[in-house]
MARLUM-108931 format. One record per residue (C-alpha): residue in three letters; x, z, y. Coordinates in steps of 0.05 Angstrom, whole numbers, plus 5000, padded with zeros to 4 digits. Layout:
BEGIN
REC    aa      u      w      v
REC   ala      X      Z      Y
...
! end
This chain:
BEGIN
REC    aa      u      w      v
REC   met   8014   5379   2608
REC   lys   7951   5339   2622
REC   lys   7888   5364   2588
REC   gln   7817   5339   2576
REC   val   7769   5391   2605
REC   met   7693   5394   2603
REC   val   7659   5437   2656
REC   ile   7586   5453   2643
REC   gly   7545   5477   2703
REC   leu   7555   5455   2775
REC   gly   7541   5517   2814
REC   arg   7591   5538   2867
REC   phe   7639   5564   2814
REC   gly   7633   5503   2769
REC   ile   7645   5456   2827
REC   ser   7705   5495   2852
REC   leu   7735   5498   2782
REC   ala   7724   5425   2766
REC   lys   7757   5403   2832
REC   ala   7816   5451   2822
REC   leu   7829   5425   2752
REC   tyr   7825   5353   2774
REC   asn   7872   5366   2832
REC   met   7921   5396   2782
REC   gly   7923   5329   2746
REC   his   7874   5341   2688
REC   asp   7818   5296   2665
REC   val   7752   5331   2681
REC   leu   7682   5316   2657
REC   ala   7628   5355   2694
REC   val   7559   5364   2663
REC   asp   7495   5388   2696
REC   thr   7420   5374   2691
REC   asp   7415   5367   2767
REC   leu   7427   5294   2786
REC   lys   7440   5312   2859
REC   lys   7497   5359   2840
REC   val   7526   5307   2792
REC   gln   7525   5254   2846
REC   gly   7555   5301   2896
REC   ile   7618   5313   2855
REC   ser   7625   5246   2818
REC   ser   7675   5217   2868
REC   glu   7719   5280   2868
REC   ile   7734   5287   2793
REC   thr   7745   5241   2733
REC   his   7673   5235   2712
REC   ala   7606   5271   2720
REC   val   7542   5263   2680
REC   gln   7471   5288   2683
REC   ala   7458   5318   2614
REC   asp   7430   5378   2577
REC   ala   7489   5417   2549
REC   thr   7443   5460   2506
REC   asn   7428   5399   2463
REC   glu   7477   5390   2405
REC   ala   7465   5315   2400
REC   val   7480   5306   2474
REC   leu   7545   5345   2470
REC   his   7564   5304   2408
REC   asp   7550   5239   2445
REC   leu   7593   5263   2504
REC   gly   7651   5271   2455
REC   ala   7656   5347   2464
REC   ser   7700   5354   2402
REC   lys   7754   5311   2435
REC   phe   7763   5358   2494
REC   asp   7821   5409   2496
REC   val   7781   5459   2537
REC   ala   7708   5469   2553
REC   val   7682   5516   2607
REC   val   7611   5542   2607
REC   ala   7604   5556   2681
REC   val   7529   5570   2676
REC   gly   7516   5641   2697
REC   glu   7445   5660   2715
REC   thr   7411   5630   2653
REC   ile   7441   5672   2598
REC   gln   7404   5636   2542
REC   asn   7433   5569   2563
REC   ser   7502   5599   2570
REC   val   7500   5629   2500
REC   leu   7471   5566   2468
REC   ser   7522   5519   2500
REC   thr   7579   5565   2479
REC   ile   7555   5566   2407
REC   leu   7547   5491   2404
REC   leu   7616   5477   2434
REC   lys   7649   5521   2382
REC   lys   7607   5490   2327
REC   leu   7629   5420   2349
REC   gly   7702   5442   2344
REC   val   7725   5450   2416
REC   pro   7790   5489   2408
REC   tyr   7786   5532   2471
REC   val   7719   5552   2501
REC   val   7715   5593   2565
REC   ala   7648   5623   2585
REC   arg   7625   5654   2650
REC   ala   7591   5722   2644
REC   glu   7545   5755   2695
REC   asn   7555   5826   2669
REC   glu   7588   5865   2612
REC   leu   7529   5856   2564
REC   his   7530   5781   2575
REC   gly   7605   5781   2565
REC   ser   7600   5822   2501
REC   ile   7550   5772   2472
REC   leu   7595   5713   2490
REC   glu   7655   5745   2457
REC   lys   7615   5759   2393
REC   ile   7592   5687   2387
REC   gly   7662   5660   2392
REC   ala   7681   5648   2465
REC   asp   7757   5646   2469
REC   lys   7757   5674   2539
REC   val   7703   5707   2581
REC   ile   7709   5707   2656
REC   tyr   7672   5747   2710
REC   val   7666   5701   2770
REC   glu   7659   5756   2821
REC   asn   7730   5778   2805
REC   glu   7764   5710   2797
REC   met   7772   5649   2840
REC   gly   7763   5579   2812
REC   ala   7834   5556   2824
REC   arg   7864   5617   2792
REC   val   7820   5609   2731
REC   ala   7841   5536   2726
REC   asn   7913   5557   2716
REC   ser   7894   5609   2663
REC   leu   7858   5555   2623
REC   thr   7917   5508   2620
REC   leu   7971   5562   2612
REC   thr   7935   5599   2555
REC   asn   7995   5643   2535
REC   val   8005   5670   2606
REC   leu   7979   5739   2624
REC   asp   7969   5721   2698
REC   his   7985   5664   2745
REC   ile   7986   5655   2820
REC   ser   7989   5585   2850
REC   ile   8041   5576   2903
REC   ala   8034   5500   2912
REC   pro   8000   5445   2872
REC   lys   8027   5447   2800
REC   tyr   8075   5504   2817
REC   gly   8066   5579   2812
REC   val   8089   5648   2791
REC   ser   8069   5672   2722
REC   lys   8070   5737   2684
REC   leu   8080   5729   2610
REC   ala   8094   5770   2548
REC   ala   8158   5745   2517
REC   pro   8140   5704   2455
REC   lys   8170   5726   2389
REC   his   8220   5668   2388
REC   phe   8249   5693   2454
REC   ser   8272   5758   2422
REC   gly   8347   5764   2412
REC   lys   8363   5704   2456
REC   asn   8391   5707   2526
REC   leu   8361   5670   2586
REC   ser   8415   5616   2583
REC   glu   8400   5601   2509
REC   leu   8326   5595   2526
REC   gly   8341   5546   2582
REC   leu   8315   5593   2635
REC   gly   8342   5602   2705
REC   arg   8349   5551   2761
REC   ala   8408   5520   2726
REC   gly   8370   5515   2660
REC   lys   8341   5451   2631
REC   leu   8270   5470   2651
REC   gly   8285   5496   2721
REC   ile   8244   5559   2711
REC   ser   8270   5619   2749
REC   val   8263   5689   2720
REC   leu   8247   5736   2778
REC   leu   8245   5800   2737
REC   ile   8239   5830   2668
REC   gln   8197   5891   2654
REC   arg   8223   5930   2595
REC   asp   8181   5992   2582
REC   lys   8192   6033   2646
REC   glu   8254   5993   2666
REC   val   8250   5935   2715
REC   ile   8308   5885   2717
REC   ile   8305   5845   2782
REC   thr   8334   5774   2783
REC   pro   8368   5784   2715
REC   asp   8433   5749   2698
REC   arg   8428   5689   2652
REC   ser   8466   5729   2600
REC   glu   8409   5780   2596
REC   thr   8381   5783   2525
REC   ile   8306   5786   2515
REC   lys   8280   5843   2473
REC   pro   8213   5852   2437
REC   asn   8155   5871   2483
REC   asp   8191   5848   2546
REC   val   8146   5821   2602
REC   leu   8174   5766   2646
REC   ile   8156   5744   2716
REC   val   8176   5672   2723
REC   ala   8169   5617   2776
REC   gly   8169   5543   2767
REC   glu   8129   5481   2749
REC   asn   8067   5493   2707
REC   asp   8082   5436   2659
REC   lys   8153   5462   2646
REC   leu   8126   5532   2633
REC   glu   8076   5507   2583
REC   gln   8131   5465   2549
REC   leu   8174   5527   2543
REC   leu   8119   5568   2511
REC   ala   8097   5513   2464
REC   thr   8165   5496   2436
REC   pro   8199   5552   2397
REC   asn   8275   5553   2403
REC   ser   8313   5552   2338
! end
């Protein structure tokens, strides 16, 4: 599912993330105060602008409230990171992700309302890109553009239904394969489509990212 994403800060991480999101098919607006960085990426994503993301009026004029996701990729300048995060939430961005340099920085970001805090030294830009767009997934590994393997906690509406009823399996309507189910200490490898999902099950699935998001967003009756 195509999303509108704003990336603030064009350091190495911000550039990597913006490109990865754009290559996945999303609309990406990159924002930085450094004109050279903005010009350097402008031809590789949807749009890039030179602007101060710590200014509420500027973010408002950029239409921040219309974006599905905003990423504060600024790291070294903690004050700017915190201020941008606060303003994005104030303007109504539904999902704000902020980069933290250390645990203290991360704790502050969480307390001011960041929906997700990431530590760049532990995560690669492309992997983070998937976690932003598949927000109900516990972990995701890209196998090819727009395809991957995901680990997810079974949503409540999965409970009591078998894989066939949920449209899962290669023969299902979404074409999402279930590689295994972790049920407490039990692991069910390549489960049969008649296998019924129980509360607290964790599934490892493979398929198209858009189809996975569709499955998670649409409760089965």
